[in-house]
Legacy VTK file of the C-alpha trace (Angstrom):
# vtk DataFile Version 3.0
C-alpha trace
ASCII
DATASET POLYDATA
POINTS 482 float
-0.123 0.255 0.197
0.902 3.458 -1.084
-0.044 7.473 -0.176
-0.893 9.002 -2.776
1.132 11.881 -1.495
3.389 9.911 1.351
5.660 12.450 1.796
2.486 14.615 3.716
0.631 11.618 4.550
2.699 9.393 5.979
2.968 11.534 8.924
-0.666 11.805 9.443
-2.883 9.908 12.485
-5.774 8.958 10.084
-9.116 7.372 10.869
-11.317 5.001 8.113
-13.017 7.975 7.072
-10.041 10.290 6.560
-8.873 7.636 3.838
-10.219 6.301 0.341
-8.983 3.983 -2.136
-7.905 5.464 -5.741
-9.094 3.101 -8.904
-6.632 1.872 -10.766
-6.636 -0.608 -13.572
-7.907 -3.974 -13.350
-7.115 -6.519 -15.839
-9.823 -9.362 -14.912
-12.762 -9.732 -16.633
-14.930 -9.796 -13.484
-15.751 -9.363 -9.779
-16.405 -12.907 -9.335
-12.621 -13.703 -10.171
-11.392 -12.069 -6.707
-10.186 -14.921 -4.503
-10.544 -13.334 -1.001
-8.992 -15.801 1.136
-7.005 -14.893 3.860
-3.414 -15.307 4.585
-2.909 -16.069 7.817
-3.948 -19.495 8.519
-6.507 -22.037 5.976
-9.776 -22.981 6.425
-12.283 -19.829 5.706
-13.209 -18.334 2.060
-13.303 -14.816 2.988
-11.585 -12.143 5.861
-14.626 -11.153 8.196
-14.704 -12.680 11.962
-17.611 -11.958 14.459
-16.367 -10.401 17.392
-15.790 -12.331 20.621
-18.786 -9.763 22.077
-21.321 -11.142 24.510
-24.175 -9.749 22.194
-22.800 -10.777 19.150
-20.812 -14.226 18.553
-22.932 -17.446 20.539
-23.792 -20.729 18.807
-25.851 -19.494 16.012
-23.334 -16.577 15.225
-20.225 -18.814 15.166
-22.393 -21.883 13.088
-23.883 -19.182 10.471
-20.369 -17.213 10.059
-18.529 -20.412 9.643
-21.206 -21.596 7.095
-20.793 -18.587 5.265
-17.407 -18.945 4.990
-16.020 -16.397 7.686
-14.740 -17.060 11.792
-16.792 -16.814 14.563
-14.773 -15.865 17.972
-17.027 -16.940 20.924
-16.891 -14.812 24.156
-14.257 -14.963 27.056
-16.819 -14.893 29.518
-18.491 -17.405 28.777
-18.516 -20.612 31.161
-16.598 -23.585 29.654
-19.136 -26.270 30.093
-21.000 -23.877 27.377
-18.176 -22.894 25.199
-17.886 -27.217 25.241
-21.639 -27.796 24.403
-21.802 -25.234 21.170
-18.289 -26.311 20.152
-19.774 -29.292 19.841
-22.978 -28.526 18.268
-21.105 -26.314 15.152
-18.273 -29.535 14.887
-21.445 -31.954 14.290
-23.401 -29.140 12.134
-24.521 -29.582 8.509
-21.667 -27.453 6.683
-24.246 -25.907 4.113
-27.571 -26.374 5.364
-29.210 -24.111 8.694
-30.211 -25.705 11.727
-33.725 -26.499 11.748
-36.447 -25.687 13.920
-38.780 -28.594 15.034
-41.351 -29.458 17.041
-43.892 -32.099 17.931
-47.682 -32.262 16.450
-48.481 -31.874 20.258
-46.462 -28.687 20.508
-48.504 -25.345 21.079
-48.395 -22.011 19.601
-46.076 -20.648 22.581
-43.818 -23.562 22.239
-43.355 -22.109 18.450
-43.067 -18.430 19.498
-40.574 -19.441 21.404
-38.228 -20.790 19.352
-39.358 -19.460 15.791
-37.109 -16.095 15.867
-33.947 -18.376 16.871
-32.652 -18.467 13.064
-33.458 -15.912 9.972
-35.239 -18.758 8.318
-38.692 -17.947 10.099
-39.497 -21.584 9.703
-40.245 -24.252 12.306
-40.942 -28.031 11.191
-43.463 -30.228 12.553
-42.273 -33.980 12.490
-43.411 -36.819 14.044
-41.394 -39.046 16.396
-38.948 -40.199 13.492
-38.551 -36.465 12.462
-40.010 -36.846 8.920
-41.302 -33.678 8.442
-45.705 -33.299 8.809
-46.169 -30.040 8.121
-44.065 -26.208 8.164
-45.086 -23.303 10.284
-44.582 -19.555 9.505
-45.187 -16.182 11.310
-48.232 -16.232 8.666
-49.651 -19.418 10.271
-49.462 -17.466 13.396
-52.070 -14.439 12.851
-54.823 -14.484 15.452
-55.013 -17.594 16.887
-54.485 -18.945 20.756
-51.275 -19.654 22.262
-52.276 -23.117 23.060
-53.469 -24.207 19.821
-51.784 -27.332 18.800
-49.118 -27.015 15.902
-50.632 -29.918 14.333
-53.878 -26.864 13.596
-51.253 -24.515 12.765
-48.707 -25.931 10.277
-49.438 -26.110 6.474
-49.642 -29.644 5.919
-47.604 -31.671 2.776
-44.623 -29.227 2.833
-42.446 -29.123 -0.191
-38.939 -30.659 0.537
-35.645 -30.756 -0.643
-33.437 -34.015 -0.585
-29.879 -33.280 0.192
-27.215 -32.145 -1.975
-30.165 -30.726 -4.680
-27.802 -28.198 -6.589
-28.512 -24.438 -5.558
-30.129 -23.478 -8.612
-32.616 -26.147 -8.569
-33.330 -25.534 -5.087
-34.003 -21.992 -5.890
-36.390 -22.462 -9.153
-38.112 -25.246 -7.035
-38.489 -22.521 -4.083
-39.607 -20.053 -6.409
-41.773 -22.177 -7.993
-43.865 -22.858 -5.117
-43.418 -19.326 -3.701
-41.730 -20.578 -0.339
-38.953 -18.632 1.170
-37.376 -21.334 3.115
-37.593 -25.129 2.735
-37.011 -27.953 4.764
-34.006 -29.953 3.323
-34.694 -34.513 4.046
-31.143 -36.623 4.619
-31.554 -40.263 2.804
-33.850 -41.460 4.514
-36.773 -39.006 4.711
-35.454 -37.221 7.736
-35.347 -33.859 8.619
-31.648 -32.736 8.349
-31.854 -29.076 7.841
-33.240 -26.139 6.173
-32.471 -23.800 3.074
-34.044 -20.314 2.795
-34.296 -18.663 -1.229
-31.831 -16.524 -0.700
-28.984 -19.099 1.141
-29.075 -21.144 -2.142
-27.967 -17.734 -4.045
-25.496 -16.742 -1.094
-24.096 -20.633 -1.018
-22.745 -20.315 -4.710
-20.628 -17.211 -3.285
-19.853 -17.926 -0.177
-17.942 -21.385 0.843
-18.374 -22.755 4.157
-14.923 -22.749 6.450
-14.332 -25.795 7.184
-11.143 -27.347 9.117
-8.626 -30.453 8.086
-11.654 -32.786 9.062
-13.925 -31.165 6.932
-15.827 -29.466 10.172
-17.133 -25.936 10.597
-14.271 -23.736 12.482
-14.795 -21.743 15.172
-12.382 -19.551 17.754
-12.876 -19.181 21.391
-11.537 -16.577 23.120
-9.640 -16.795 26.465
-8.747 -14.299 29.250
-5.529 -13.983 30.815
-6.461 -15.755 34.462
-4.517 -18.113 36.273
-6.054 -21.026 34.977
-5.412 -20.409 31.381
-3.264 -23.690 30.671
-6.183 -25.541 31.953
-8.705 -24.227 29.696
-6.483 -24.119 26.462
-6.075 -27.543 27.176
-9.815 -28.196 26.987
-10.586 -26.232 23.841
-7.790 -27.832 21.945
-9.548 -31.219 23.056
-12.455 -30.061 21.504
-11.091 -29.334 17.702
-11.332 -25.196 18.019
-9.891 -24.167 15.057
-7.838 -20.534 16.984
-6.997 -19.510 20.711
-7.574 -15.582 20.643
-6.096 -14.344 23.557
-7.970 -11.048 24.644
-7.521 -8.174 26.742
-8.650 -4.249 26.236
-4.916 -3.278 27.118
-2.612 -5.915 25.447
0.674 -4.290 25.716
1.260 -5.442 29.174
3.407 -7.704 31.529
0.787 -10.657 32.397
-0.461 -10.489 28.353
2.989 -11.393 27.178
3.372 -14.223 29.972
-0.186 -15.447 28.897
0.530 -15.849 26.159
3.582 -17.469 26.275
2.182 -19.954 28.899
-0.501 -20.967 26.357
2.313 -21.206 23.208
3.963 -23.602 25.349
0.441 -25.726 25.684
-0.933 -25.236 22.091
2.685 -25.529 20.510
1.737 -24.706 17.359
-1.264 -26.919 17.285
-3.578 -24.245 16.487
-3.166 -20.510 15.671
-2.375 -18.155 18.273
-4.342 -14.929 18.077
-3.480 -11.941 20.661
-4.537 -8.369 21.603
-5.439 -5.586 21.763
-2.707 -3.431 20.556
-2.402 -0.275 18.429
1.889 0.298 17.825
4.440 -1.088 16.201
6.187 -1.959 19.604
3.035 -3.687 21.345
2.665 -5.877 18.167
6.472 -6.786 17.966
6.212 -7.385 21.678
3.215 -9.950 21.281
4.680 -11.556 18.382
7.753 -12.290 20.309
6.104 -13.468 23.040
4.462 -16.159 21.000
1.587 -14.624 18.726
0.644 -16.095 14.976
-1.757 -12.763 14.596
-2.190 -9.720 16.509
-5.584 -8.292 17.122
-5.252 -4.317 16.657
-7.536 -1.016 17.888
-7.637 0.877 20.561
-11.347 2.637 21.234
-12.759 2.617 18.310
-15.341 0.254 18.673
-19.133 1.263 18.483
-20.002 0.015 22.089
-16.230 1.467 23.193
-15.873 4.340 25.363
-11.771 3.708 25.961
-10.918 6.943 24.499
-13.406 9.467 26.232
-12.266 7.355 29.668
-8.655 7.787 29.354
-7.663 9.626 26.180
-5.895 6.369 25.410
-5.983 4.982 21.642
-4.925 5.523 18.012
-6.987 6.564 14.748
-8.027 3.151 12.914
-6.460 3.072 9.839
-2.762 4.312 11.083
-2.955 1.777 14.053
-4.049 -1.306 11.514
-1.163 0.328 8.933
1.648 0.313 10.910
0.878 -2.685 12.774
0.234 -4.677 10.246
3.461 -3.565 8.444
5.306 -4.315 11.921
3.999 -8.101 11.564
4.500 -8.527 8.391
8.121 -7.838 8.784
8.140 -10.177 11.494
6.432 -13.020 9.306
3.279 -12.551 11.156
0.120 -11.139 10.297
-2.843 -8.859 12.021
-6.931 -8.580 12.483
-8.222 -5.628 12.419
-10.812 -4.716 15.151
-13.841 -2.429 15.603
-15.059 0.515 13.918
-16.363 -1.210 10.845
-19.839 1.177 9.482
-19.998 0.160 6.151
-18.025 -2.503 3.507
-15.872 0.382 2.429
-14.316 0.393 6.064
-13.379 -3.554 5.865
-12.078 -3.031 2.395
-9.582 0.003 3.512
-8.375 -2.064 6.693
-7.641 -4.788 4.308
-5.553 -2.697 1.424
-3.800 -1.504 4.887
-2.646 -4.987 5.679
-4.895 -6.055 7.588
-5.475 -10.400 6.774
-8.951 -10.696 8.498
-11.682 -7.894 9.909
-13.453 -8.243 12.992
-17.048 -7.002 12.831
-19.619 -6.984 16.212
-21.841 -4.227 16.321
-22.960 -4.590 12.073
-23.681 -8.283 13.018
-25.624 -7.507 16.403
-28.686 -6.444 14.705
-29.052 -10.379 13.222
-31.230 -12.697 14.092
-28.171 -15.436 14.761
-26.486 -12.847 17.516
-27.186 -14.287 20.935
-30.398 -12.757 22.869
-33.874 -12.716 22.447
-35.759 -10.180 19.932
-37.121 -7.219 21.127
-39.659 -5.188 19.872
-40.088 -0.925 20.647
-43.396 0.597 20.973
-43.758 1.126 16.807
-43.632 -2.467 16.249
-39.534 -2.270 14.925
-37.687 -5.379 16.183
-34.112 -4.878 18.011
-31.713 -6.708 20.085
-29.201 -5.149 22.942
-25.708 -4.300 22.388
-22.996 -3.544 24.980
-19.356 -3.121 25.771
-17.111 -6.024 26.470
-15.453 -3.222 28.992
-18.980 -2.230 29.727
-20.450 -2.219 33.845
-22.387 -4.877 32.698
-19.628 -6.911 31.065
-17.456 -6.683 34.086
-20.715 -7.032 36.138
-21.222 -10.698 34.236
-17.028 -11.220 34.546
-16.883 -10.786 38.110
-19.872 -12.843 39.482
-18.295 -15.362 41.344
-16.346 -12.234 43.764
-18.642 -11.235 47.096
-20.475 -8.059 46.653
-17.461 -5.628 47.711
-14.725 -6.576 45.258
-17.186 -6.619 42.408
-18.514 -2.876 43.303
-14.864 -1.780 43.398
-14.312 -3.317 39.969
-17.477 -1.451 38.507
-15.580 1.907 39.042
-13.371 0.642 36.046
-15.745 0.442 32.861
-15.144 1.679 29.439
-18.127 0.909 27.493
-21.714 1.287 26.926
-24.040 -1.158 28.919
-26.805 -1.469 26.943
-27.611 -0.097 23.148
-30.697 -0.943 20.754
-29.318 -1.952 17.349
-32.520 -2.465 15.126
-33.233 -4.807 12.673
-32.779 -3.322 9.315
-35.058 -4.344 6.433
-32.953 -6.737 4.086
-29.677 -7.118 6.796
-31.761 -8.913 9.332
-29.457 -12.351 8.811
-25.600 -12.849 9.237
-25.891 -14.274 5.109
-27.415 -11.149 4.336
-24.679 -8.478 6.079
-21.535 -10.923 4.960
-22.794 -11.108 1.521
-23.073 -7.116 1.382
-19.643 -6.878 2.928
-17.861 -9.376 0.361
-19.555 -7.828 -2.726
-18.194 -4.430 -1.429
-14.743 -6.242 -0.698
-14.518 -7.926 -4.194
-15.839 -4.561 -6.323
-13.089 -2.873 -3.735
-10.299 -5.299 -5.474
-11.223 -4.644 -9.148
-10.699 -1.049 -8.449
-7.408 -1.054 -6.818
-6.899 -3.340 -9.624
-6.257 -6.861 -7.800
-6.949 -10.426 -7.321
-6.354 -11.364 -4.221
-6.309 -9.667 -1.150
-2.216 -9.670 -1.028
-2.691 -7.484 -4.275
-4.725 -5.319 -2.777
-2.676 -4.646 -0.175
0.191 -4.502 -2.800
-1.355 -2.432 -5.278
-3.732 -0.123 -3.000
-2.947 3.751 -3.239
-4.883 5.755 -0.657
-5.436 8.790 -0.347
-6.348 11.991 2.457
-9.503 13.259 2.067
-11.275 16.143 3.983
-14.651 15.825 6.131
-16.507 17.585 2.892
-14.969 14.760 0.712
-16.201 11.879 2.655
-19.380 13.289 2.867
-19.719 13.342 -0.648
-19.206 9.646 -1.061
-22.471 9.232 1.446
-25.820 8.405 -0.253
-27.763 11.502 -0.324
-29.965 10.987 -2.556
-32.950 9.136 -1.107
-35.339 12.493 -0.626
-34.849 15.716 -2.199
-37.773 18.135 -2.191
LINES 1 483
482 0 1 2 3 4 5 6 7 8 9 10 11 12 13 14 15 16 17 18 19 20 21 22 23 24 25 26 27 28 29 30 31 32 33 34 35 36 37 38 39 40 41 42 43 44 45 46 47 48 49 50 51 52 53 54 55 56 57 58 59 60 61 62 63 64 65 66 67 68 69 70 71 72 73 74 75 76 77 78 79 80 81 82 83 84 85 86 87 88 89 90 91 92 93 94 95 96 97 98 99 100 101 102 103 104 105 106 107 108 109 110 111 112 113 114 115 116 117 118 119 120 121 122 123 124 125 126 127 128 129 130 131 132 133 134 135 136 137 138 139 140 141 142 143 144 145 146 147 148 149 150 151 152 153 154 155 156 157 158 159 160 161 162 163 164 165 166 167 168 169 170 171 172 173 174 175 176 177 178 179 180 181 182 183 184 185 186 187 188 189 190 191 192 193 194 195 196 197 198 199 200 201 202 203 204 205 206 207 208 209 210 211 212 213 214 215 216 217 218 219 220 221 222 223 224 225 226 227 228 229 230 231 232 233 234 235 236 237 238 239 240 241 242 243 244 245 246 247 248 249 250 251 252 253 254 255 256 257 258 259 260 261 262 263 264 265 266 267 268 269 270 271 272 273 274 275 276 277 278 279 280 281 282 283 284 285 286 287 288 289 290 291 292 293 294 295 296 297 298 299 300 301 302 303 304 305 306 307 308 309 310 311 312 313 314 315 316 317 318 319 320 321 322 323 324 325 326 327 328 329 330 331 332 333 334 335 336 337 338 339 340 341 342 343 344 345 346 347 348 349 350 351 352 353 354 355 356 357 358 359 360 361 362 363 364 365 366 367 368 369 370 371 372 373 374 375 376 377 378 379 380 381 382 383 384 385 386 387 388 389 390 391 392 393 394 395 396 397 398 399 400 401 402 403 404 405 406 407 408 409 410 411 412 413 414 415 416 417 418 419 420 421 422 423 424 425 426 427 428 429 430 431 432 433 434 435 436 437 438 439 440 441 442 443 444 445 446 447 448 449 450 451 452 453 454 455 456 457 458 459 460 461 462 463 464 465 466 467 468 469 470 471 472 473 474 475 476 477 478 479 480 481
């Protein structure tokens, strides 16, 4: 990557809004020719990672991220038993089809309402005792019905189904002809295996699953720098996790460097070790010398983060990633850009600066797959709650085992928002929709830069610095004019 005016721009501390990508010659034939596989470790088909935040990544998020080619990182605040249950579920999940929601004919509408918003496909399958589909239920079938109405009376009988292995095009056309949004997928014995939506049949042509060497969906787990870290990591390795992420707000500190060394001794390089967060070359170098394969970069740009307002510490996001990535690449390692993503352009710019992957938090929080229940405001609009990992709420969860006095002392130190409403935007209610928007944006960015791979994007990118007005004129401003 080079600046348009390096003699001036190299000396500036720049945020994402301060920079732009200059178009260049593209010799390829289509944006679909671009290869977005990260260069840090294999498996993923694109560089998007769901952040290890309690309100962002849980079982559904991590599973769906991997199914659509990315990587989910389970947060460190989960108890180990929950992590084990989630990892086992993900490793046993079908790489292509979404996990089905099912009930017996004897279940009630109340039972259906309890699960129907757990997945974006809006489909509950009524099955017999051998898990053969008897009918399907969507939200449309629940209108004006009593909550104790049995599922057998709610369901649409004789559902449209497809056998596993049906090509995406054929599955899409069959759903289009039947005028349904989703269908149950059956195994060779006619039992319920999964669910496929019309949209996902198309998305799976663009986004291929992220699989480990055993052909199972990938998942990473974040771990705090605690005294029991070795035992935790040993259990995670036995479960087959794809990466370990050592996470603390200020990664350039003695306790983190010691923790990286201890974990490295346990893993022996069996899985990638990611550590952070830092925003300087010195912090990046220290973590790599301690044993990290990947360094997580950025302090303070996250939507739920108040670190910079509380402490004044941090650094503008683009410069942080640019300089840390340069140092990591000099040492043969890589960085992940963490925080500050609001648009696909931000992901493209981080990758141009040298990041191998980009973590997204709040941008994924308003989806059906994020943890927590869907809530409804007074106007009937759907939303989910989000909160920062250094907020009073998160600190309270993390210190639940301490006595009240110790918890009260730790509550003084908070650097995040404890509650925020993230509304579910039309057309972006699912992880698949958000990822397609990001990935197609990055693919187009590659063609504008004249690149076919992420390595070429980083090599060929020419970055300019703009004024606030320059950024503003690039935002959509034609929706309504009077």
